[in-house]
N, C-alpha and C positions, 0 to 999 in steps of 0.2 A: 438589680440596679447596675447599670454599666459604669465603667470608669468615667466616661464623659458626663453621665448624670451626676455622679458624686462631685466631679470638678465644678460643674455648673452650680450645684447647691452650695459648695464651699465659696465660690466666687460671689454668688448672690449675697451671702451673709456679710461680705466685706464691702459691699457698695453702700455708701451712706444714703439714707432716704430723706426726702423732704416733701412738703405738700405742694403740689402743683396748683395753679390757679384753677378754680372750678370752671369746668367747661372748656379749658384750654386744650388744644391738640396741635399747637404750633410745631412740636417736635415730631409729630407723627407723620410718617411718609414711608415710601418704599425703602426698606432696609433689608439686609441679609442677616440670617441667623443660621446656626448649625442645624444639621438634620435632626440631632437629638432634641434641640429646643423646639423645632417644628413639630416633632412627634408629640410634644406635650400640648400642642394647640389644636383647637378644632379644625378639621379640614374644611376648606372653602372650595367652591366650584371654580372652574377655569373662568367662567363668566364673571364671577365676583372678583377674582384676582385681576382680570383684565380691566374691569370697570374701575377698581381702586387705582390701578397703575395709571390709567388714562387721566385720573384726577391727581396724580402724584400723591396718593394717599395710601393708607394701610388697610388691607382687607379686614382687619380686626377693629377698625375704628367705627364705633357706633354713634348714634345720636347723642349719647351722654358721655362720650369719651371711649377709652380703651375697654373693649369687651373681654380682654384676657389679661387684665392688669396684674393679677397675682402670678401669672405664668409668663409675663412678657419677657422677651429675649434680653440677654445681657446688654446688647447695644442700646436698647430702649432704656434700660436702667441707668446707663452711663450718662444720658443727657442731663445736663444741669449739675453733674457731680464733678466735672473736670473742665478746666479752661479750654480744652480742645473741642468740647461739645457743650457750649454754654446754653442755658435756657434763654430763649429770645425775650422773655419777660423779666429776666433777672432773678428768678427764683433759684435757690441753691440750699444745700444743707449747711449747717453750722461749720462743719469741717468737711472739706473736699476729699475726694477719694485719694488714698495713698497711691502715689505714682507707681509703686511696685505692683500693686493690685491691678491698676489700669493696664500696665504692661502685660501682666499675666492674662488678662481678658483679651487683649489684642493678640497675644501669642496663641491662645485657645482658638480664636477666630481664624488665624492663619493656618493652623494645623488641622482644622476640621473642615469637612465639606460644608460650604455655605450655600444656602438657597434663598431666593427672594421670598420675603414674607408677604 
């Protein structure tokens, strides 16, 4: 396991969780993630990526929501847990993310190679 993998796992554990509204995918769209996070996701064809991008969607968004929910990137996990990325439907955890953890996530994103999901 690489240092980035360990850091991702550590950060994931510190992001509060909450239940999204069933069927909602209002936060799902084109985002960037680290190469390490992308390596954890199934590969999609260029045609699938292009089609999703044309719809301003995520290539991993399926008919019933996120198809990679357990492995979704850090940026996806942040939605709804911080005032900077609020849930459009008002869902949120009981306790929002610690600002220091959020800062660590943004620092991780800045120091790693980011690719379009």
